[in-house]
N, C-alpha and C positions, 0 to 999 in steps of 0.2 A: 358950528362944530369943528369944522376944519381949521378955522382960525384959532380955537382953543387949543385943539390938538398941537398946532404948529408951536403956539405959544408954550404950552406945557413942554414940549420937546426941546426948544430952544433954553428953556430955564434949566432943565435936568442937564443938558449938554454943558451948561457953564459952570454947574456946581462942581466942586472938588469931589474926589473920592469920599473924604471924610464927611462933608456935607451930605453927599447923597445916602451915606450909611446912617446918619442922623436922622434924615428925613424919612428914611425907610423905617427905622426904629420908631419914629413918632407917629407912624401910622396907627390908627387903633386896631390891635391885635384881632379883636372880634370881627371888625369889617374886612380885615385882610383874610382871615380865616374864612369867612364866609365867601369872599370873592374866590378864593382858592376852591372851595368845595364845589362852587357853581362852575367853575371854569373846568375843574376835573370831571364833573359830571357831564358837561358838555362835549369835552373829548370822548368820555365814555359813551355817550349816545350817538355821537357822529361816527365813531368807530363800529359800533355795532350796526348802525345802518349801512356803512361802507361794505360790510361783511357780505351783503346781499344784494348785488347789483339787479338780479332778477326780480327781487321784491320791490325795489325802489325805481327800478328803470334805469337805464344807461344814462339818459340826461342828468337825472337828479343824482346819480351816483358820481359822475363827473364833476358836477357843481359842488357837492358835499366833499370830495376830495380836494378842490380848490380851498374851500371854506376851512377845512381841517387844518390847513397850514397856519391858519390866524391863532387859534388857541394853542396850538403847539409853541409858536414863537413867544406868546405871553407866558406860557407855562415856563418855558426856558428863561425868560427874562426875570420872572419872580424867583426862580431858583438860582439865579446867577451867582449870588454870593455862596451858595453851597458848593456850586459848580467850581469856582475859583478856589475855594477852602479845600475842596476835595482834591483838585488838582494839584495844587501847591503842597498839600500835606500827603499825598498818595501813600508813600512808603512809611509813613509815620502814624498812620491812622489804625484803627481796629479792622479786623478781618471783614466784618459786616459793612463797614463804611466802604472799604475796597470793592467789594462784591457789588454793592449797590452803584458804585461809580462805573465800574465795568458793564454792569447791566444796563445801565442808562446809556452809556456810550454805544453799545451794541444796539440798543432799541432806537436811539437817534439816527443811526446809520441805516438801519432797516427802514425806518418811516421816511427818511430822505430819498432812499432807492425806490420805495414804494411809490412816493409822490412823483418822482422823476419818470419813473416807467410809465405810471399813469398819464403824465403829460405827453410822453412820446407816442403812445398808442390811442390817445383820446380821438373818438369817432364823432363826437357831437360838439363840445364846447368850443375846442380849438377851431376845427374845421369852419364852424359859424362864424368865427371871428376872422376866417381868412387865413388862417395858419395852418399849413400844411403838417400834417404828422405822419409817423410810420405805421403802416399797417403789416407788422411784421411778427410771426409766430414767436420769434426769440424774445423780443422785449415783452411779448403777452405772458411768455413763461417766466421771464425774470419777474413780472409783476405779480403772477400767481404763487410762485415759490416763495418770493419774499414775503407775501402775505402770511403764510404758513409760519414763517419764523418770527414775523412781527406778532402775530397772535400768541405764540409762545411766550415771547419775552415781554409782551404787555401783560400776560397773566403773571409771569415771575415779578415784574414791577409791582403790580398790585399786591401780590403776596408779600413780598419784602416790606412793603409800606403799609400793611394792613394794621398794624397798631396805630400808626398815626391816622389812618382813615377812620378807624373806630372811634378813636379818642376825639377826633374833629368833629364827628357826627354827634357824639354824645353830649360835648359842649354845646353844639349848634342846637341840639333839641333841649338842653337845660338839665340832661340827666348828671352831669359832672359839674361840681362848683367851678366857677370861672377861673380861679387860681391853679387848678390841678391840671396835669396832662402837658400838652404842647409846651 
């Protein structure tokens, strides 16, 4: 598996931007949509589990925090063309797109702050690996306050993209004809 990932990474790295775009468009839309739905569902489930370290226990909470980073990176890579487009055309686009871009940027900063502060205050995973962490109230406060804002902005992220979410689930379940929506 590792050799396959390295090979795919090397091939993608050598492709020109135009070739990558063509390859991206050549993906079967249904399979891509299904993958994005499952990826986003995994983000949601992990996020909900992370909200309650007392329920999961601190060791699982910390492990899930580390794991949470992986689907976030994949999510950003999948949305990279949208990110580039929105950045380049920020002042030329409609208000909704700008709002979505700003909201997503703030959410990204909050999640990174949440993950980094979680690493700094780790009591289980990093110490077991021999890595010393901070046992500091200030970083714990940053972690907890950031969580409140992350929860708010994650809710807004879901709300602003609700139309796409409903459309994707309807298509996945066969309620809409494949040519409509997305």
